[in-house]
DOFIKOL-171886 format. One record per residue (C-alpha): x, y, z negated; residue in one letter. Coordinates in Angstrom, 3 decimals, m for minus. Layout:
// DOFIKOL-171886
<site x="X" y="Y" z="Z" aa="A"/>
...
***
This chain:
// DOFIKOL-171886
<site x="0.000" y="0.000" z="0.000" aa="X"/>
<site x="2.973" y="2.333" z="0.365" aa="X"/>
<site x="1.919" y="5.658" z="1.882" aa="X"/>
<site x="m1.671" y="4.413" z="2.163" aa="X"/>
<site x="m4.527" y="6.873" z="2.378" aa="X"/>
<site x="m8.149" y="6.736" z="1.288" aa="X"/>
<site x="m10.851" y="9.050" z="2.608" aa="X"/>
<site x="m14.301" y="9.090" z="1.022" aa="X"/>
<site x="m16.967" y="10.631" z="3.233" aa="X"/>
<site x="m20.183" y="11.622" z="1.460" aa="X"/>
<site x="m23.125" y="12.135" z="3.807" aa="X"/>
<site x="m25.427" y="14.771" z="2.285" aa="X"/>
<site x="m23.188" y="15.501" z="m0.689" aa="X"/>
<site x="m24.529" y="17.898" z="m3.324" aa="X"/>
<site x="m22.502" y="19.364" z="m6.160" aa="X"/>
<site x="m23.222" y="18.141" z="m9.664" aa="X"/>
<site x="m25.138" y="20.993" z="m11.250" aa="X"/>
<site x="m23.380" y="20.960" z="m14.621" aa="X"/>
<site x="m19.969" y="20.965" z="m12.980" aa="X"/>
<site x="m21.099" y="23.635" z="m10.527" aa="X"/>
<site x="m22.269" y="25.859" z="m13.350" aa="X"/>
<site x="m18.849" y="25.645" z="m14.992" aa="X"/>
<site x="m17.201" y="26.373" z="m11.652" aa="X"/>
<site x="m19.360" y="29.436" z="m11.067" aa="X"/>
<site x="m18.557" y="30.785" z="m14.514" aa="X"/>
<site x="m14.874" y="30.128" z="m13.938" aa="X"/>
<site x="m14.999" y="32.024" z="m10.639" aa="X"/>
<site x="m16.837" y="34.892" z="m12.316" aa="X"/>
<site x="m14.131" y="35.165" z="m14.979" aa="X"/>
<site x="m11.352" y="35.005" z="m12.377" aa="X"/>
<site x="m13.040" y="37.767" z="m10.376" aa="X"/>
<site x="m13.561" y="39.902" z="m13.479" aa="X"/>
<site x="m9.956" y="39.440" z="m14.620" aa="X"/>
<site x="m8.686" y="40.491" z="m11.218" aa="X"/>
<site x="m11.077" y="43.313" z="m10.314" aa="X"/>
<site x="m12.580" y="44.351" z="m13.644" aa="X"/>
<site x="m16.141" y="43.639" z="m12.547" aa="X"/>
<site x="m18.698" y="44.281" z="m15.280" aa="X"/>
<site x="m20.665" y="41.248" z="m16.329" aa="X"/>
<site x="m23.773" y="41.021" z="m18.498" aa="X"/>
<site x="m23.546" y="38.072" z="m20.947" aa="X"/>
<site x="m27.289" y="37.603" z="m20.558" aa="X"/>
<site x="m26.567" y="36.456" z="m17.007" aa="X"/>
<site x="m25.072" y="33.261" z="m18.438" aa="X"/>
<site x="m28.486" y="32.273" z="m19.767" aa="X"/>
<site x="m30.136" y="33.219" z="m16.487" aa="X"/>
<site x="m27.588" y="31.177" z="m14.557" aa="X"/>
<site x="m28.178" y="28.212" z="m16.889" aa="X"/>
<site x="m31.877" y="28.355" z="m16.044" aa="X"/>
<site x="m31.173" y="28.471" z="m12.316" aa="X"/>
<site x="m28.753" y="25.546" z="m12.465" aa="X"/>
<site x="m31.149" y="23.406" z="m14.469" aa="X"/>
<site x="m34.152" y="24.052" z="m12.253" aa="X"/>
<site x="m32.807" y="24.068" z="m8.720" aa="X"/>
<site x="m30.454" y="22.331" z="m6.318" aa="X"/>
<site x="m26.861" y="23.470" z="m6.039" aa="X"/>
<site x="m27.389" y="24.964" z="m2.586" aa="X"/>
<site x="m29.976" y="27.372" z="m4.014" aa="X"/>
<site x="m27.680" y="28.172" z="m6.927" aa="X"/>
<site x="m24.942" y="29.154" z="m4.509" aa="X"/>
<site x="m27.323" y="31.467" z="m2.663" aa="X"/>
<site x="m28.704" y="33.187" z="m5.751" aa="X"/>
<site x="m25.785" y="33.085" z="m8.166" aa="X"/>
<site x="m23.880" y="35.970" z="m6.574" aa="X"/>
<site x="m26.535" y="38.377" z="m7.835" aa="X"/>
<site x="m26.164" y="37.113" z="m11.386" aa="X"/>
<site x="m22.410" y="37.139" z="m11.182" aa="X"/>
<site x="m22.324" y="40.704" z="m9.868" aa="X"/>
<site x="m20.616" y="39.567" z="m6.672" aa="X"/>
<site x="m23.180" y="40.468" z="m4.024" aa="X"/>
<site x="m20.379" y="41.558" z="m1.693" aa="X"/>
<site x="m19.101" y="37.984" z="m1.565" aa="X"/>
<site x="m22.292" y="36.610" z="m0.037" aa="X"/>
<site x="m20.844" y="37.057" z="3.425" aa="X"/>
<site x="m18.232" y="34.430" z="2.532" aa="X"/>
<site x="m20.953" y="31.765" z="2.377" aa="X"/>
<site x="m22.677" y="31.125" z="5.684" aa="X"/>
<site x="m24.620" y="27.875" z="5.973" aa="X"/>
<site x="m23.941" y="27.590" z="9.693" aa="X"/>
<site x="m20.181" y="27.731" z="9.081" aa="X"/>
<site x="m19.928" y="25.169" z="6.265" aa="X"/>
<site x="m19.087" y="22.234" z="8.532" aa="X"/>
<site x="m16.375" y="24.166" z="10.365" aa="X"/>
<site x="m14.875" y="25.393" z="7.103" aa="X"/>
<site x="m14.695" y="22.114" z="5.198" aa="X"/>
<site x="m13.586" y="20.175" z="8.272" aa="X"/>
<site x="m10.762" y="22.653" z="8.863" aa="X"/>
<site x="m9.662" y="22.373" z="5.230" aa="X"/>
<site x="m9.826" y="18.571" z="5.428" aa="X"/>
<site x="m7.667" y="18.466" z="8.543" aa="X"/>
<site x="m5.109" y="20.813" z="7.006" aa="X"/>
<site x="m5.010" y="18.661" z="3.880" aa="X"/>
<site x="m4.410" y="15.506" z="5.917" aa="X"/>
<site x="m1.628" y="17.155" z="7.921" aa="X"/>
<site x="0.062" y="18.404" z="4.757" aa="X"/>
<site x="m0.050" y="14.929" z="3.185" aa="X"/>
<site x="0.498" y="12.698" z="6.190" aa="X"/>
<site x="3.757" y="11.371" z="4.761" aa="X"/>
<site x="2.359" y="10.782" z="1.271" aa="X"/>
<site x="m0.405" y="8.662" z="m0.279" aa="X"/>
<site x="m3.573" y="10.706" z="m0.679" aa="X"/>
<site x="m7.237" y="10.537" z="m1.658" aa="X"/>
<site x="m9.648" y="12.925" z="0.044" aa="X"/>
<site x="m13.311" y="13.294" z="m0.896" aa="X"/>
<site x="m15.137" y="14.915" z="2.023" aa="X"/>
<site x="m18.637" y="15.902" z="0.820" aa="X"/>
<site x="m20.663" y="17.549" z="3.553" aa="X"/>
<site x="m23.843" y="19.596" z="3.370" aa="X"/>
<site x="m25.349" y="17.677" z="6.300" aa="X"/>
<site x="m28.220" y="16.849" z="6.395" aa="X"/>
<site x="m29.287" y="18.418" z="3.134" aa="X"/>
<site x="m31.700" y="21.309" z="3.157" aa="X"/>
<site x="m31.553" y="24.024" z="4.171" aa="X"/>
<site x="m30.657" y="22.416" z="7.491" aa="X"/>
<site x="m28.778" y="25.120" z="9.292" aa="X"/>
<site x="m26.259" y="23.670" z="11.768" aa="X"/>
<site x="m23.907" y="25.851" z="13.742" aa="X"/>
<site x="m25.387" y="27.384" z="16.850" aa="X"/>
<site x="m23.289" y="25.197" z="19.152" aa="X"/>
<site x="m25.127" y="22.108" z="17.845" aa="X"/>
<site x="m28.629" y="23.562" z="18.143" aa="X"/>
<site x="m30.849" y="21.618" z="20.513" aa="X"/>
<site x="m28.295" y="18.851" z="21.040" aa="X"/>
<site x="m30.286" y="16.045" z="19.420" aa="X"/>
<site x="m33.810" y="16.704" z="20.645" aa="X"/>
<site x="m34.921" y="16.094" z="17.054" aa="X"/>
<site x="m34.873" y="19.615" z="15.688" aa="X"/>
<site x="m32.572" y="21.039" z="13.046" aa="X"/>
<site x="m32.400" y="17.791" z="11.103" aa="X"/>
<site x="m31.203" y="15.872" z="14.132" aa="X"/>
<site x="m28.805" y="18.668" z="15.073" aa="X"/>
<site x="m27.333" y="18.572" z="11.559" aa="X"/>
<site x="m26.651" y="14.857" z="12.029" aa="X"/>
<site x="m24.870" y="15.643" z="15.301" aa="X"/>
<site x="m22.814" y="18.228" z="13.412" aa="X"/>
<site x="m21.893" y="15.648" z="10.775" aa="X"/>
<site x="m20.852" y="13.233" z="13.518" aa="X"/>
<site x="m18.602" y="15.943" z="14.945" aa="X"/>
<site x="m16.950" y="16.491" z="11.544" aa="X"/>
<site x="m16.212" y="12.796" z="11.155" aa="X"/>
<site x="m14.887" y="12.685" z="14.706" aa="X"/>
<site x="m12.504" y="15.557" z="14.008" aa="X"/>
<site x="m11.097" y="13.748" z="10.975" aa="X"/>
<site x="m10.740" y="10.461" z="12.845" aa="X"/>
<site x="m9.027" y="12.217" z="15.746" aa="X"/>
<site x="m6.571" y="13.896" z="13.372" aa="X"/>
<site x="m5.615" y="10.554" z="11.824" aa="X"/>
<site x="m5.043" y="9.091" z="15.278" aa="X"/>
<site x="m2.907" y="12.011" z="16.433" aa="X"/>
<site x="m0.782" y="11.808" z="13.299" aa="X"/>
<site x="m0.300" y="8.072" z="13.749" aa="X"/>
<site x="m1.714" y="7.153" z="10.340" aa="X"/>
<site x="m5.162" y="5.842" z="11.305" aa="X"/>
<site x="m4.217" y="2.169" z="10.895" aa="X"/>
<site x="m3.048" y="2.762" z="7.346" aa="X"/>
<site x="m5.994" y="4.904" z="6.241" aa="X"/>
<site x="m9.073" y="3.441" z="4.575" aa="X"/>
<site x="m12.198" y="5.426" z="5.451" aa="X"/>
<site x="m15.481" y="4.850" z="3.660" aa="X"/>
<site x="m18.594" y="6.562" z="4.952" aa="X"/>
<site x="m21.617" y="6.499" z="2.679" aa="X"/>
<site x="m24.463" y="8.580" z="1.249" aa="X"/>
<site x="m25.613" y="9.516" z="m2.227" aa="X"/>
<site x="m29.225" y="8.462" z="m1.613" aa="X"/>
<site x="m31.708" y="7.367" z="0.992" aa="X"/>
<site x="m33.144" y="9.810" z="3.537" aa="X"/>
<site x="m35.776" y="12.480" z="3.095" aa="X"/>
<site x="m37.324" y="13.965" z="6.218" aa="X"/>
<site x="m39.816" y="16.572" z="5.001" aa="X"/>
<site x="m38.170" y="18.299" z="2.035" aa="X"/>
<site x="m40.404" y="21.349" z="1.947" aa="X"/>
<site x="m38.914" y="23.263" z="4.873" aa="X"/>
<site x="m40.906" y="24.002" z="8.010" aa="X"/>
<site x="m38.315" y="22.558" z="10.383" aa="X"/>
<site x="m40.634" y="20.069" z="12.156" aa="X"/>
<site x="m38.421" y="17.200" z="10.996" aa="X"/>
<site x="m41.309" y="14.718" z="10.712" aa="X"/>
<site x="m42.834" y="15.794" z="13.997" aa="X"/>
<site x="m39.565" y="15.428" z="15.937" aa="X"/>
<site x="m38.491" y="11.994" z="14.656" aa="X"/>
<site x="m39.506" y="10.515" z="18.029" aa="X"/>
<site x="m39.897" y="7.028" z="16.606" aa="X"/>
<site x="m36.683" y="7.086" z="14.578" aa="X"/>
<site x="m37.006" y="5.445" z="11.150" aa="X"/>
<site x="m34.328" y="6.892" z="8.842" aa="X"/>
<site x="m35.013" y="4.287" z="6.125" aa="X"/>
<site x="m34.863" y="1.419" z="8.604" aa="X"/>
<site x="m36.923" y="m1.558" z="7.436" aa="X"/>
<site x="m36.989" y="m0.416" z="3.804" aa="X"/>
<site x="m39.923" y="0.969" z="1.854" aa="X"/>
<site x="m39.518" y="4.388" z="0.244" aa="X"/>
<site x="m36.930" y="7.129" z="0.644" aa="X"/>
<site x="m35.073" y="9.704" z="m1.444" aa="X"/>
<site x="m36.691" y="10.293" z="m4.868" aa="X"/>
<site x="m37.834" y="6.657" z="m4.797" aa="X"/>
<site x="m36.543" y="3.572" z="m6.635" aa="X"/>
<site x="m37.473" y="1.395" z="m3.662" aa="X"/>
<site x="m34.791" y="0.158" z="m1.277" aa="X"/>
<site x="m35.359" y="3.073" z="1.077" aa="X"/>
<site x="m34.181" y="5.428" z="m1.635" aa="X"/>
<site x="m31.330" y="3.374" z="m3.063" aa="X"/>
<site x="m29.978" y="1.280" z="m0.177" aa="X"/>
<site x="m27.500" y="3.568" z="1.575" aa="X"/>
<site x="m25.022" y="3.222" z="4.454" aa="X"/>
<site x="m21.572" y="1.913" z="3.566" aa="X"/>
<site x="m19.303" y="1.818" z="6.602" aa="X"/>
<site x="m15.668" y="0.939" z="6.016" aa="X"/>
<site x="m12.874" y="1.473" z="8.516" aa="X"/>
<site x="m9.316" y="0.289" z="7.862" aa="X"/>
<site x="m7.816" y="m0.827" z="11.186" aa="X"/>
<site x="m4.622" y="m2.185" z="9.686" aa="X"/>
<site x="m6.419" y="m4.339" z="7.132" aa="X"/>
<site x="m10.087" y="m4.925" z="7.981" aa="X"/>
<site x="m11.315" y="m6.576" z="11.165" aa="X"/>
<site x="m13.924" y="m4.508" z="13.009" aa="X"/>
<site x="m17.490" y="m5.696" z="13.600" aa="X"/>
<site x="m17.958" y="m7.521" z="10.315" aa="X"/>
<site x="m21.031" y="m7.286" z="8.088" aa="X"/>
<site x="m21.091" y="m8.068" z="4.389" aa="X"/>
<site x="m24.180" y="m9.035" z="2.382" aa="X"/>
<site x="m22.440" y="m8.436" z="m0.950" aa="X"/>
<site x="m24.402" y="m6.453" z="m3.505" aa="X"/>
<site x="m22.312" y="m3.337" z="m4.118" aa="X"/>
<site x="m22.872" y="m0.103" z="m6.013" aa="X"/>
<site x="m20.940" y="3.110" z="m5.501" aa="X"/>
<site x="m19.783" y="2.964" z="m9.106" aa="X"/>
<site x="m17.712" y="m0.038" z="m7.997" aa="X"/>
<site x="m15.570" y="2.165" z="m5.768" aa="X"/>
<site x="m13.596" y="3.649" z="m8.640" aa="X"/>
<site x="m12.032" y="0.398" z="m9.802" aa="X"/>
<site x="m11.811" y="m0.981" z="m6.280" aa="X"/>
<site x="m9.738" y="1.970" z="m5.093" aa="X"/>
<site x="m7.576" y="1.824" z="m8.198" aa="X"/>
<site x="m6.965" y="m1.868" z="m7.633" aa="X"/>
<site x="m6.019" y="m1.262" z="m3.996" aa="X"/>
<site x="m3.321" y="1.248" z="m4.885" aa="X"/>
<site x="m2.160" y="m0.507" z="m8.037" aa="X"/>
<site x="m3.144" y="2.326" z="m10.349" aa="X"/>
<site x="m3.468" y="1.835" z="m14.097" aa="X"/>
<site x="m6.710" y="3.088" z="m15.623" aa="X"/>
<site x="m6.693" y="4.749" z="m19.035" aa="X"/>
<site x="m8.208" y="2.525" z="m21.692" aa="X"/>
<site x="m11.988" y="2.886" z="m21.857" aa="X"/>
<site x="m12.289" y="4.696" z="m18.532" aa="X"/>
<site x="m14.888" y="3.813" z="m15.878" aa="X"/>
<site x="m16.746" y="1.310" z="m18.108" aa="X"/>
<site x="m19.500" y="0.836" z="m15.527" aa="X"/>
<site x="m17.170" y="0.261" z="m12.581" aa="X"/>
***
């Protein structure tokens, strides 16, 4: 496993709200220390309420007001998220091509609000939801192409998965249901996101490791994502601290 790489691709990744709250407060303090921005302590309580009640993507949109950083809103454009994180991922891979690395690539596709870059609009024929999937496919393709160009694809384990089953109509008027055109995101399973049925808990798990795993295989093993932690550690020969990852 010398110089081996592991890339974890999370389809529809959303930030943990508790962690995100801490991160927002950290960024607020860093901004205040640097620029002397005034900050009302009461905003901490307001931010806590927002974090507890809404998804992280809404927190990001509304938190600037509470942090007194309205001018920074222009730094966050939904249509540019894929380009930004893909560019950072590629730069990270290039900088670490000669060293072992772990990269967690958590995209916003196809989470709401579905707002793909303009160059992907209309490409799927399935509305914004379908276009966001095309955008995600592009991001993965860019990463795969980078690995190939750097000559490290055969020694890089790539795992593509999702945090939950699909949801089509998530409250936005984007015609997602209407434009499915016969596609069944949950496949043969009953239920979807927010459900305990297989459609909500059975997620894609596609593994690519050209130097180690033969292509075209299918496994019927029962696996949970909490297993990944110990599996990855075992692959690289890492020693876990005592008592860590008890569920893995």
